[in-house]
Every structure is written in C-alpha cells, then in structure tokens.
C-alpha positions as CSV (number, residue, x, y, z in Angstrom):
1,X,68.7,98.7,63.8
2,X,72.0,98.0,61.9
3,X,73.1,101.6,62.6
4,X,72.3,101.1,66.3
5,X,74.4,97.9,66.4
6,X,77.2,99.6,64.6
7,X,77.3,102.4,67.1
8,X,77.0,100.0,70.0
9,X,79.9,97.9,68.6
10,X,82.1,101.0,68.1
11,X,81.3,102.1,71.7
12,X,82.3,98.7,73.1
13,X,85.5,98.8,71.1
14,X,86.3,102.2,72.5
15,X,85.7,101.1,76.1
16,X,87.8,98.0,75.5
17,X,90.7,100.1,74.2
18,X,90.5,102.5,77.2
19,X,90.5,99.5,79.6
20,X,93.8,98.4,78.1
21,X,95.5,101.2,79.9
22,X,98.2,103.6,78.7
23,X,99.6,101.3,76.0
24,X,103.0,101.2,77.7
25,X,104.8,98.0,78.1
26,X,104.0,96.5,81.5
27,X,106.5,95.8,84.3
28,X,105.0,93.1,86.5
29,X,106.1,93.2,90.2
30,X,105.6,90.2,92.4
31,X,105.2,91.0,96.0
32,X,103.5,90.0,99.3
33,X,101.5,92.9,100.7
34,X,101.8,91.8,104.3
35,X,105.1,93.5,105.1
36,X,104.6,97.1,106.3
37,X,106.1,99.6,105.7
38,X,107.5,98.0,102.5
39,X,104.3,96.7,101.1
40,X,100.9,96.6,102.6
41,X,97.2,97.2,101.9
42,X,95.7,100.6,102.4
43,X,92.0,100.2,101.4
44,X,92.0,98.6,98.0
45,X,95.5,99.9,97.1
46,X,98.9,98.3,97.8
47,X,101.3,100.9,99.1
48,X,104.7,101.1,100.8
49,X,108.4,101.7,100.2
50,X,108.9,98.9,97.7
51,X,105.8,100.0,95.8
52,X,107.0,103.5,95.4
53,X,110.5,102.4,94.5
54,X,109.1,100.0,91.9
55,X,106.9,102.8,90.5
56,X,109.9,105.2,90.3
57,X,111.8,102.5,88.4
58,X,108.9,101.9,86.1
59,X,108.7,105.6,85.4
60,X,112.4,105.7,84.6
61,X,111.9,102.9,82.2
62,X,108.8,104.4,80.6
63,X,106.8,101.3,81.6
64,X,103.5,100.7,83.4
65,X,103.8,99.1,86.8
66,X,101.5,96.1,87.5
67,X,101.5,94.6,91.0
68,X,100.8,91.0,91.6
69,X,100.1,90.1,95.3
70,X,100.9,86.6,96.2
71,X,102.3,84.3,99.0
72,X,105.8,85.3,99.9
73,X,107.3,81.9,99.2
74,X,105.8,82.0,95.6
75,X,107.7,85.2,94.6
76,X,111.0,83.7,93.5
77,X,109.2,81.0,91.5
78,X,107.0,83.6,89.8
79,X,110.1,85.6,88.8
80,X,112.2,82.6,87.7
81,X,109.4,81.2,85.5
82,X,108.5,84.6,83.9
83,X,105.1,85.0,85.5
84,X,106.5,88.3,86.9
85,X,109.3,90.5,85.7
86,X,110.7,91.3,89.1
87,X,110.3,90.5,92.8
88,X,110.1,93.5,95.1
89,X,109.2,92.4,98.6
90,X,111.9,93.1,101.1
91,X,113.9,90.4,99.5
92,X,117.3,89.7,101.0
93,X,120.1,88.4,98.7
94,X,120.8,84.8,99.7
95,X,122.7,81.9,98.2
96,X,119.6,79.8,98.0
97,X,117.7,82.5,96.1
98,X,120.7,83.2,93.8
99,X,120.3,79.6,92.5
100,X,117.0,80.7,90.9
101,X,117.2,84.4,90.2
102,X,119.7,87.3,89.9
103,X,119.5,90.4,92.2
104,X,119.8,94.1,91.5
105,X,122.2,96.3,93.4
106,X,120.8,96.7,97.0
107,X,118.5,99.6,97.6
108,X,118.4,99.6,101.4
109,X,119.6,97.7,104.5
110,X,117.6,95.9,107.2
111,X,118.1,93.7,110.2
112,X,116.5,90.5,111.4
113,X,115.2,91.2,114.9
114,X,113.5,89.3,117.7
115,X,110.0,90.2,119.1
116,X,109.1,88.9,122.5
117,X,106.4,89.4,125.1
118,X,106.9,91.6,128.1
119,X,108.5,89.6,130.9
120,X,110.3,87.2,128.5
121,X,113.7,85.8,129.6
122,X,114.9,86.2,126.0
123,X,117.3,89.1,125.9
124,X,119.5,88.1,122.9
125,X,119.9,85.6,120.0
126,X,121.7,83.1,122.2
127,X,118.6,82.8,124.3
128,X,116.6,81.3,121.4
129,X,118.3,78.0,121.9
130,X,115.6,75.4,122.6
131,X,112.8,77.9,122.2
132,X,109.8,78.0,119.9
133,X,110.3,80.7,117.2
134,X,107.6,82.0,114.9
135,X,108.5,83.2,111.4
136,X,107.0,84.1,108.1
137,X,107.3,81.2,105.7
138,X,110.0,81.5,103.1
139,X,111.7,84.6,104.7
140,X,115.3,84.9,105.7
141,X,114.0,84.8,109.3
142,X,112.7,81.3,108.5
143,X,116.1,80.3,107.2
144,X,118.0,81.7,110.2
145,X,115.6,80.3,112.7
146,X,116.1,76.8,111.3
147,X,119.8,77.0,112.2
148,X,119.1,77.7,115.9
149,X,120.2,74.8,118.1
150,X,117.2,72.9,119.6
151,X,114.7,75.5,118.4
152,X,111.2,74.6,117.2
153,X,110.3,76.8,114.2
154,X,106.6,77.6,113.6
155,X,106.0,78.9,110.1
156,X,103.1,81.2,109.2
157,X,102.0,82.6,105.8
158,X,102.0,86.2,107.2
159,X,104.2,88.0,109.7
160,X,101.1,89.3,111.4
161,X,100.0,85.7,112.1
162,X,103.4,84.9,113.7
163,X,102.9,87.9,116.0
164,X,99.4,86.8,116.9
165,X,100.8,83.4,117.9
166,X,103.3,85.2,120.1
167,X,100.5,87.2,121.8
168,X,98.6,83.9,122.3
169,X,101.6,82.2,123.9
170,X,101.9,79.7,121.1
171,X,105.6,80.7,120.4
172,X,108.3,82.2,122.6
173,X,109.5,84.7,120.1
174,X,109.1,86.0,116.5
175,X,112.0,86.6,114.1
176,X,111.3,89.1,111.4
177,X,112.7,92.1,109.6
178,X,113.2,95.2,111.7
179,X,110.7,97.7,110.1
180,X,107.7,95.3,110.0
181,X,108.7,94.3,113.6
182,X,108.4,98.0,114.7
183,X,105.0,98.3,113.0
184,X,103.7,95.2,114.7
185,X,105.0,96.3,118.1
186,X,103.3,99.7,117.6
187,X,100.0,98.0,116.8
188,X,100.0,95.4,119.6
189,X,100.5,96.0,123.4
190,X,102.6,93.7,125.5
191,X,105.4,92.9,123.0
192,X,108.7,94.6,122.1
193,X,111.8,94.2,120.0
194,X,114.9,93.2,122.0
195,X,118.0,95.4,121.6
196,X,120.3,93.0,119.9
197,X,119.6,92.2,116.3
198,X,120.0,88.7,115.0
199,X,121.7,89.7,111.8
200,X,122.0,92.5,109.2
201,X,121.2,92.2,105.5
202,X,120.4,94.1,102.3
203,X,117.3,94.3,100.2
204,X,117.4,94.0,96.4
205,X,115.1,93.3,93.5
206,X,114.9,89.8,92.0
207,X,115.0,89.3,88.3
208,X,115.0,86.1,86.2
209,X,118.5,84.8,85.4
210,X,118.0,85.1,81.6
211,X,116.6,88.6,81.8
212,X,120.0,90.4,82.0
213,X,118.7,93.4,79.9
214,X,116.0,94.2,82.5
215,X,118.5,93.7,85.3
216,X,120.8,96.3,83.8
217,X,117.9,98.7,83.3
218,X,116.8,98.3,86.9
219,X,120.4,98.8,88.2
220,X,120.7,102.0,86.1
221,X,117.3,103.3,87.4
222,X,118.3,102.6,91.0
223,X,121.6,104.5,90.5
224,X,119.7,107.5,89.1
225,X,117.2,107.4,92.0
226,X,120.1,107.3,94.5
227,X,121.9,110.1,92.8
228,X,118.8,112.3,92.7
229,X,117.9,111.6,96.3
230,X,114.5,110.3,95.4
231,X,115.3,106.8,96.7
232,X,116.1,108.1,100.2
233,X,113.2,110.4,100.1
234,X,110.8,107.4,99.5
235,X,112.4,105.5,102.4
236,X,112.3,108.6,104.7
237,X,108.6,109.0,103.9
238,X,107.8,105.8,105.7
239,X,110.7,105.4,108.2
240,X,111.6,108.2,110.5
241,X,115.3,108.9,110.8
242,X,116.7,107.7,114.2
C-alpha cells in the first residue's frame, strides 16, 4: 500500500510539473478579445494581429506568452498595477493614458471611422453634431465622441454591441477603429463606413512606467520584427493590401 501511495504521489508530482508549462518566464498580455482583426475569439483560442505580434515579441525575449482577456477599460489599470506586463489591444497613444503607462514605439497605424446605416444623412465628421454616437467604452473613439458639439454618446462594453445598437436604431452612428469597422460592416447588412475618417492614430504597446527594462526589450523586439519583415507579414495576413 505504501509503495502504491509513493508511486501515486510521484505521478501526481510529474503531472503537476508538466502542467506548469515550459518553465520560461511568463510575459502576461492584457487585451480585450472583441476587436477583430487585432484580437478576437476563434473557438476557444484568442487570435489576431496583436496576438501574433505579442507572440513574436515573446519568442524574441525567450518568454512564454500568457493572454489575459478583460474589459477594454481595465487594461491600462492592469498594466499600471502590475497585474499584466503589457497591454496589447489596439491601444492608441494618448495624453490620458501616458499619465498611467509608457508606450512602445508604434507598430502600426489606424484611423477612427464612422459607421452609419444606409440612407443616413451623415456623410462626414461635421454631421455628427447633435447626433447620438455609439462607442466602445474607454476607447479613443469614446474620447473623441465626447468632444463633438451637442452629441449624445452611448457607451458599450464591446464594439459589436455599439454596432447592434446602430442596426436597431438606438444610435445614429458608431465611431470605432477602421479595421474592426470593416469587419463589422462585412458581417452586417445595411451599414457602411463613410469615406472621411474622423482622425488618424498609431497603435503601441502599454508597459508600466517603472518597467523601463521591459519597455526597452519590447522596442528592440519590434525593431527586429520590422527589419526582418515579420511584423508586416503578420499584419498582411489579416488585412488585405489596398
């Protein structure tokens, strides 16, 4: 019986050791997997441009990538308090965010665009004055919409929820990043992105202000990925060249 228990204990210890993974230091990525094609669910997995870039960075650093999916407006707090090592979630560099975190060198550019229903009289950003605008909570679209004269801003936890509100006539327009906007338009009939963008911006990786060592390593990794062409290859995999 003692021999059996000893074997059982040894087996359990082996399983526990295997479950601990590769033994590499972990690189915890905070994201919100509701932002295709940058991060989204595919079955049980979280995939997308940001995920592959984060994985490539982790590989460069010899670390194991761990993804923590959370509400978008919780990401900066998670990074600044050390609950996550970096925020990779289509994050735009902004003055407000720079008060809490530092940002890497940008790894891609994007635009804030406006989605409307077919037949809408909104043809440009100036037409949003006095309208009801749907946004994803905590995004730069949320910030910009709040500055529109006379506009009512309806905030949603997910970009998809804002688009559904547009389809249901609860809002006049949705302001969101260009690539997710294109995905939502492809998935839903009767809506489109107007020609004129609201603004242009750059995406970067958020890191805690006191973690300058990691920031330098991430910047070095991004530079290597750019030089090798791997960074652009990841983006091109998800976004067709226009």
